[in-house]
N, C-alpha and C positions, 0 to 999 in steps of 0.2 A: 141455525144461528150463525149470523155472519158479522164479522168484525170489520170495520172500516175506519177511515181517517176522521178524526175529530174536524167537524165543519164548522163548529160555532166560531165566532170571530174572535180572535186571538185579543182583540181591542177589550174584550169582556175581561180578560185575564187579570186585569187589576182591579176587579170590581169585587169587595168584599164588604157585605153589609151586615151591620148589626144595628143597635139602637141609634135612632137619628139625633141629630143635634137640634137642639131647639133653638129659636131665633135669637134667645138671650143668653145661651149657654157660654160661658167664658172659654175661650179656646186660645191656642198659641198659634200665631200666625207669621208667615214670612211671605209676604209679595211686596208688589211695586208700590202698594199704598200705605202699608204698615208693617213693621217689623215688632211683635210683641211676645216678649219672653217671660216666663215665672220665676220668682226667686222666693227662697225661704231665708229668714233671718232669725238668728239666735242670740242670745247674752252670753256672757263669759261661763255662765254654769249650764249651758245647753238648753234653756228655756225659750220656746219660741216668742217671739216679738211682732206684736199685731197692730200696734197703734203709729206706724211710720205714716209720713205723708211724703208726696212725691218730692218735695225738696230736700228729702232725707237722703236721695238716691243720686247717683251719678252713673250713667251708663254709656260707654264708649263702643264704637265700631271701627276696628282697625286703628286703635289709637286715639280717635278724634270723638270728642265730647259730642253727643245728640241731644237734642232738646226732647224733653219728655212729653209727649202730647197726650197719652193714654195711661191712666194710673186708678188701680183699683185693688182691693183687698178681698180675696174670695176666702169666706170662713168655712171652716168645717163643719159639716152638717152635725147636728146634736149627736153626741155620742152615747150610746146606751150599752152599758158594758153587760156581757153575758152573765148569766147567772151561775155561780159557781157549782161545780160538779159535787153532787152529795157523796158521802161515803158510802161503799157497800163492802160487803164481806166478800172474801175471796170465793171466785167461782159464781157469784151473783151475776145474773144477767144485767147489763146496764140499760137504765131507762132509755126509750125510743127517744131520737132527737125531735126538735120542734119542726113542724111541718115547713118544708121550703116555701118562701114566697116569691112570686114573679114580680121583680122590682120594676116601677117605670123609672125613667130617665132622673126624675127629679127626687126619687128616693134613694139613689145609688150614694153610698157614703164614700166607700173607697174601690176602685177597680183595680185588682192585682192579678197579675201572671205570674204563678209560680212555676219557674222554669228549671228542672233538672238537668243538668248538662250531662247526661250519662255519657257522652262521648268525651268528656273532660273531667271524669272522678275516677278515683281509684276504688277497688273494692270496700275498703273501709270507710271511705267518704261517702260512697252511696247508702249504707246503713246507717251512718250518722244522718245523713239528708232526710231520710225516710222516716225516721224516728221524730226528727225535729218538725218536719211538715205534719205528722200526725198530731203532734203536740200543739203546734199552731193552729190547725184546724179545730181541734178540740177547745183550745183555751184563749185563742186570741182573735179569732174569726168573730166578728160582731154582726148583729142586725144591720143591715144596710151594705154589707160588703159583697161585691161581686168578684168571684175569683174562679181562675182556671188553673190547672195543674197541668204541665207540658213535659216532654221530653224530647230531647234534641236526637235521639237516636231511632230505633225502630220500634215496632210492635204495633198491634191492633190497640186502639183506644189510648194511643200516646197523646194525641191532640184533641182535648175535652172541649166542650163550649163553655163559657162563662156560667156560673151557677150560683146559688145561694145554698145549695143543697150539701150538707156536710157528707151525707152517706156517699154521693155520688164522688167528691173530691176525695174522700178516704179510700173509696175503692180504686180511685185512679193511682193513689199514692201506693198502695200496697202492690200495684202492678211493677213498680220501680225495681229494677234489678242492676246488676253489674252489667256492663255491655263490654264485652270482648273486641269491639272495635275501639275501645277508649284508647286516646292518645297517651294516656296516663301510665296505664296499666295497671296491675294488681296492686301495687304499692306505691304511695305517693312519694316516698324516697328511695330510690332505686338502690341496691346492693351495690359497693365498690368492689371490684375487682382490678387491683394493680399489678399486671403482669410484666411490666416494663423492666427491661434488663439494666444490668449496670453500665452497658455501653450507651443503652439510649438515653440514659439520666448523664452522661457525660463522663463516666467513670471507667471501669475498664481494668484489665490487668497490667498492674505495674511491671516496668523493666527491672530485672535483676541485675545487679551490677556485681562483678564484671561479666559480660556476655560475648560469647564468639559472634562473629558475622554469621554464622549459619543460624544461631539461636535468634539473634536480632532479626533475621530475615523470616523466621518462623513466626516469631512474635508479632511482627508487624503485619505479616500475612493473615494472622489470626484475627488482629484487630480489624484489618478490612473487611473479613468475612461477618465479624460481629457487627461491624458499623452497617454493613448491607443488610443484614438480616433485622436489625433494630430500625433501620430507614424504613424497610418493608413492611414490619410490625405495626409503626406508626402510621404509614400510608394506609394499610388495612383499617385501622382503628378510625382515621379521618373518614375514609370510604363508609364506612359503617355509621358513623355519627352522622353524615351527609345524608345517608339513606333514610337513617330514622327521623331527622328532622323533615325531610321531605314528606314522609308519610304521615307526621304529625300534623304539619300544615295542611295536608290533604283533607284530614279529619276535622280540623279546626274549620275549615271552610264549610263542612256540613253544618256544624253549629252556628255559624253566621247565617247560613242559608235559612236555617229555621227560625231565628230571630228576625231575619228580614221578612218572612211570610207573616210572623207573628204581629209584627209592626204594621204590615198592611192591614191586617183584620183588626187590629186596635185603633185605627186612625179615625173611624167614623165614630167611636163612642165617645161620649160628652165628657168634657173636662178633663182634669189632669189625670193621668194613669200612672202605673207602675209595672215594671218588669224585675222581679227578684230573681235573680240568676244564682243559682247554687252550683259553681263551677270552682275547680282549683288549677286550672291551667288555661290560659289563652296567651300564649308565648309570643313575645316579641323581643327577637334575640339581638343583643347588641352586636354591631359589626358583622351583619349578616344580610347580604342584599336580596337573598330568598324571602326574607319577611316582608319586603317592600307591598307584595299583592295583599297580605294580611292586614298590613296598615292601611292601604286604601279600601280595603272592605269595610274594616273598622270605621274610618272617617265617613264613608258613606252611610254606614248604618247609624252612628250617632245623628249625622244629618237627617236621617229619615226619622229616628226617634224624635227629635226636636220638632220637626213640623206636625208628627203626630199627637204631641203632648204627653209623650211618655217619659219617664225617667227610669232610669237603670239603678238598680242596688244590689253590686255583687257581693255575693257572701261565699266566703272560702271555707269550708268546713274541714279543712286538714287540722284545725286548731294549732296548737303550739308545738312546732315541729323540731327535731333535734338535728342539727345539720353537721354536727361534729362526726367523729366516728362512732358507729354503732356497732353491737354484739355481732351482727351477721357479717360486717365488711372483711373483705380478705385482702389484706394489704400489707407491705411490707415495712421496713424502718423509715424510708423515705417517702412515705404516702403523700406528704405535703411539699414535695419538692417539684416544681414544674420543670418541662422538658426545656433543653437547651434551644431548641428549635421554635419555642415560643407557646407550645401547646401547655394548657395549665394544668396544675396536678389535680389527681382525682377528687381531692377534698375542695379544692377551689372551683372545681367544674360543677360539683354537686351544689354548692353555694350560688353560683351564677345561674344555674339552672331553676333554682327557686326564684331567684330574684326575676329572671326572665318571665316565669309562669305568671307573674302577678301584674305583669305591665299592661296587658290588653285589658284584663278585668278592670284595674284601676282608671284605666283610660275612658271606657264605657261610663264609668260611673261619673267621673269628672265632668266629662264633656255633656252629660244631660243634666246635671245639678242632682246627683244622686250620692250615695255613699258606697265605699269600699270598706266591707266589715270582715275582719279576719282577727287572727291570733286568740281566738276562744275555743275552748274545747265543747263549750256549752252553744251548740249552733242554734237551738231554740231561742237563746237570748239575742244571738245577732239578727235572727229573724223578726225578732221583737222589736229590736232597734228600727229594722226596716219599715216596720208598720206603723210605729210611733211616729215615724218622720214624716209621714203622709198625712199632715193635718192642713192648716190654710196655707195659703200663699199669695204673693203678691203680682199682680199682672202689670207689667211696665212695658209701654210701647212708645214708638217714636216713627216719623216719616222718613223712610230711607230716601238718601240723597239720588240724583238721577245718575244712572250707570251702575247702581248697586246691583241691579239683577241685569244678566247677560243677554244679548240681542242673538239673534241666530247664528252670527258668525264669530261670536265671542267665546272665549276659552272658559272651562270651569275655573273658578276662584272660589276660595274658602275665605270667609269673612269672621273675623275674630269678635267675639262680643265679651266685655267684661263690665260686671255690675258691682259698684261699691256703695256701701252704706257709709255715710258722712258722720254719723254719730259714732263716738269714740266707746270702745268696748263691744261693740256688736260686728258680727260676722255674717256674710250671705253667702249663698250658693245658688248658682242659676246655670242656665245653658251657656257653652262656651263659643258658640259660632252656628254658621249655616253656608252651605252652598249659594252661588249666586244664580240659582235657578227658582223662578217664582212657581208658587203652588198652582196646582190645577184643580179644578172642581171636584166635588164630591160624586162619586157614581150614583146612578139613580137606582132605585129600590128595585130588585129583580121581581117580575111579575109573571112571565112566562115560564113553563116547564124547563126549556132550553137554559133560561137566565138563571133560574135556582140550581141547575146541575152544574153550571160553570162556577156560580157562586160557591157552590160545595165544593167543588173540584180544587180551587185555588184558596179556599180559607184554610187557615191553619187549625181550624176548631172542627171537630170531628160531628158530623151528622149521624144522630143515632136513633133516628126513628126505625129504622132497620137495621138489625145486629149484623155486622160484618167484620169478619176477621182475615187480614191479608198476610200471606206469606209469600215472600218474594225471594228467588234464587238466581244468582247470575250463573250462566251457562253459555256454552259454546255451541250454537247449532251448525251442522253440516252445509245446510244450505243456505243460512241467512247469516252466519258467522255469530259474533257475540249479541246476547240476547238476554232478557229476563223472563224466567219461567215463574209464574205466578198461581197460586191457588187462592181462589177468593171463596171463603165459606160464609153462606148465608143462612141466617136463622128465618127458615120457613115458616115459622109461627108468625113473624112480623109482615109476611106477604099476605094480599089481598086475593084469596081463591075464590073462584064462583062455580058454581056446579052446572054441568053442561047437561043437556036433554038426556045424553047417555049415560048420565051418572057419574061421570069423570069430573075430577077436580081441575080447576084450569087456573093459571095466575101467569101475568105476563111482567118482564123485568128489562129494563134497560141497564147497561153497564157501560160507564166509561172510564177509562185508564189513561194516564198521561205521566209522562217524566217531567220534571223540573230540575234543571241545572243549577250549580252552586251559585250561579248569578240570578237566580230566580226565574228565568225565563223558560217558557213552554218548550219541550223538546217533543218527543214522539208521542202521539196521542193516538187513542183508537175507541171506537164505539161498537156495541152489540146489542141486539135485541133477542131474547129468550121467551120462549112460551113454555112453561110446565104444564104438563097433562098427566094426571096419575089416577089410577083406579083407587079404590078405598083402600086397599092394603098398602101400596105405595105411598098414598098420601097420609098414613099414619105413620109410616117409616120417615118420610119428609118432616112431619111434625117434630118427631122424636130426634132426629140426627140432623136434620137440615141437607142442603144441597152445596155441593161443590163445583164451581168451574174453574178450569185452567185456562191460561192465557200464555201464548209466547210472544213476547214483544221484542222484535230486534232493535238494536242499537246502533247508531250511526256515530255517537260520541263514548269516549270513557271519562272516567273521574267520578267524584261522589255526586249523587243527585238523589231525590226524592221520586219514590213512585208513589202515585195517587189512585184510589178507586173510588167511584162513587155509584151506588146501585138506587135505583128509582122504580116505581112504577110508571105506566105509561102517561097516567093522569096526574103524576107529580104530587099525589098525595102525602107521600113518604119518601125521606131520602135516607141512606145510610152512607158512611165514608169511612176510609182508613188509609193509612199511610207509612211508609217503610223507607227508612233510609238504605242505599245502595251505594258501595263504592266498587266500581268496574275497573278493574286493571288494564293498562293497554297492552294488550298482547303483541303487539308490532314490535315492542322494544326486545322482544326474545326472552323476558324474564321468567322466572317460575312462578306459577299461579295455579290457584284451585278455584273450583266452580262453587256454588253453594252446596250446601250438604241436604240430602234428603233424609229425613229421620221417619220412620213409622214403624209400627209393630211387626215384628219378624214375618208374620203370617200374612201381611198385606202386599197385594202385588204391586204397589207404587213403586217399590224401588225397582222392580224389574223394567219400569218403564223409563227410568231415569235417562237411559241414552236414546231413546226413540219416542219421546214425548210429542204429543200432537196438540196443534192450535185448536182452541174453542171448544174443548171437551168440557161434557157435563156428565155428573153423576152423582147419584144419591150419595151420602155419607153413611154408609153402612155401620161403621162404628166411628162416630164423630170423634170421640175421645181420643182414639189411637190411631187417627189418620194422621198424615203428613201435614195437612193444614191446621190440626189443632194440637196435636202433640201432648195429650194429656194421658200419662200412663200410670200402672199400678206395679207396686212391688212385687218381684217374681216373675215378672214379663220379659220377655226378649224382644229387643228392638233392632232393627235393621237400619243401616246407614249407607248411603252410597255418595259418591263425589268424583270429580274427574281432575286428574292431574293435568296441567295444560304446560307447554313449553319445556318439558323436561330435556335437559342435553343428553347427548348421545355418544356413547365412546367409538373406538375404532371399529367395532363390530356392529354398530348401529343399535346398541341397546342402551338404555337408561340404567343409572347406579342410584336406586332411590332408597331412602329409609322413613320410615313413618312410626308414629305412635300416637295413641288415642288418651286423652284427659277428661275426666268427669269433674265439674265444679259445681259447689252448691253455695249460693249467696256470695260467689268470689272465691272460695275456699276449696282448693283441691281435696277431692275425696277419693280420688282414684287416678292410676296412670299406670298406662303399659310401657314395658321398655322398648326403645326404639327397635325395630326389627325390618330386614329388608323387605322392599315391596316386590311382590312377584308380577311379572308382566307376561308370563308364559301365554301364548296365543293371541296377543295384543296385535292387531294389524295396523292401526294408526298411533304410533308411539308419541306424536304430538297431543294426543287427546286419550289419556289413559283412564279407563273405567276402574274405580276401586270401590269395594264394598266390605261390609262387615256385620257382625252381629254382636251385641252387648248383652249380657244378662244383667238386669236391674235386681240385685240381690235383696234381701230382707234388712240387711245391714243398712240400708240406705235410708234416712229419714225424709218423710213427706217434705215437699218445698219446691222451690225454683231451682232448676238445674241448667246447666249449658254442656253439650258435648263438644269438645275440639278436637280437631285432627291436625297433625303437625307433620310435615313432610320436609326431608331435607335431600338436596341433591349434592352428591359426593363429588360429582364433575363440575361444579361451579365454586368460585372462591368465595370465602366469607364476606357477608353482607348482602349477598344475593341468593344465597343457596338454602335458605329457609322460608316457608310459607306457611300460614295456619289458616283455619277458617273454624268458624262455631255456629251452633245453633241451639236455641233455648228450648226447653220443655219443662213440664210440671209432672211431678211423681206425686201420686195421690196416696 
């Protein structure tokens, strides 16, 4: 097997093909001939209004009234309510669901992508989102609904194709779990720690009268020292806050990148579509220049949504939050007192953080004509409101003036659109604008094997004809530098084997992997061809356990990106794909970092290869459940983990001073933690890349479920703010 560069034309990278637009299908357009937007209208009681005419509307572009030339109302297809679920006794099996139907474009009633932003949800919100989505699929999904369930984070099966099959959707929902890369953390509202000194708050020791010159000098010296300490403490807090904000913005870029790919995939689908985004944080901080990049990405995303006919419904599952003092807060009597140097009090900062977290979500909904739904502990009710809003809509169009769309040398400009209903007592929602770039034609249907592979590679929807699971770990290879080590597990039962004259079984596989940056551009890519040959005994093992391919992919850039893999047979009859979100640190800045974690059964040899992995390896999955590629373990087993500590600081004796701890979480709740202990480095030759490993006993007290192993490393030689890093990997306990 030889891996090589992806040679297919990059021009195909934007080609994602789904159901075709029919010639009479109403669509939203923004080109030099016609600007056409959709609008929904409700009365004062929230009921839809469907009997309006063109003269009842006024539409403005950049404040100037436009003459409406195209007008129509697109009615909602006939609604068929699902049969209510029958009562059944506890423990009785549920009746099998109705057989899923493959819908034609004309039969589709609603097209919805249910996106769980696990990169922006707390552990509690993830559980609420799962429960609400399962209830939504059971009770609110109707015949004619075409639905997909997606996550913005990692894991195989994250991106599912659109389907009417409730079983497939519920299986995808059950895979949702708390993501340790979440920019929110385990709790929606962080615990307050107010350790500010009296001097920092403007107070301090008062002078006693009378005092001698010596006493006065001593008091003033003490005040100066206190002032210096408080100033340094405030600076440390500022640096920590800035570091935390950079990290959150980094992860937010991962969320926006996934949404961008989703919109590319939904664009060719007919009619008006929706993205229901369950997230609790897409922060746009006030008076913070570092959020300008997020603003620009959001504006570009809403422009793409408007051109793709997609409406965003942002659902905040936090419920009714308590933003005042909470029982777990550790504050003093002056917790609500701001610093004299302009820093807000801890309580004000909590409130401002909450307000900032809502801004990006509200912006997405408002700019695309959707809704921002929040403030209820009943998340399923919020999802129901989003679904009910997706009924009929008006299409309003006008011929844009010359110069609306830019020429080759013109700068980008955003045009504002305002739609107003003239009738009293009515209110409308519509898209709020577009960039001055004319739309391009739709991509052609992929016909060749290469076109199908590229389409699967760039699509946000998983190809599942071949079962594929992808585990990708950031690593540093001595020869090539920063890289991603991937384990690709393939279900051999989905492969086409032929029996050769000598009795051996033969199957051919093509594998393509590629990285996509936060801006959606294709990065590093590789292709490989494999031929599996197996005697009868090995063939049976392959059928039982599958096969694992290992790939080491060098990286030229750092930051958040997605790694995607497509597996196909040479004839292109079947395809399988998987994707994973990776955040690669910039090691050149010298900050402490960790590689990905290799987790496997303690008896497995994979951990021993962590420091010396080879590219292009192929191996039978002897115990697929306990392998590092699958990570399904049983209670009582021992698991081994390994990782690398990178960029550790060295003391005067050229030795690091590191502490480490291990934590175990189930569904976002901590169930085990070890006390921090010194990290031994005896015998290490390369102190810049320290190999670390350990063994963990999975005791009988742990209940079956989804778990995450987290390792935390502290560098005692580095100041707070950059002295701690962590890494996590998920597994399942059966």
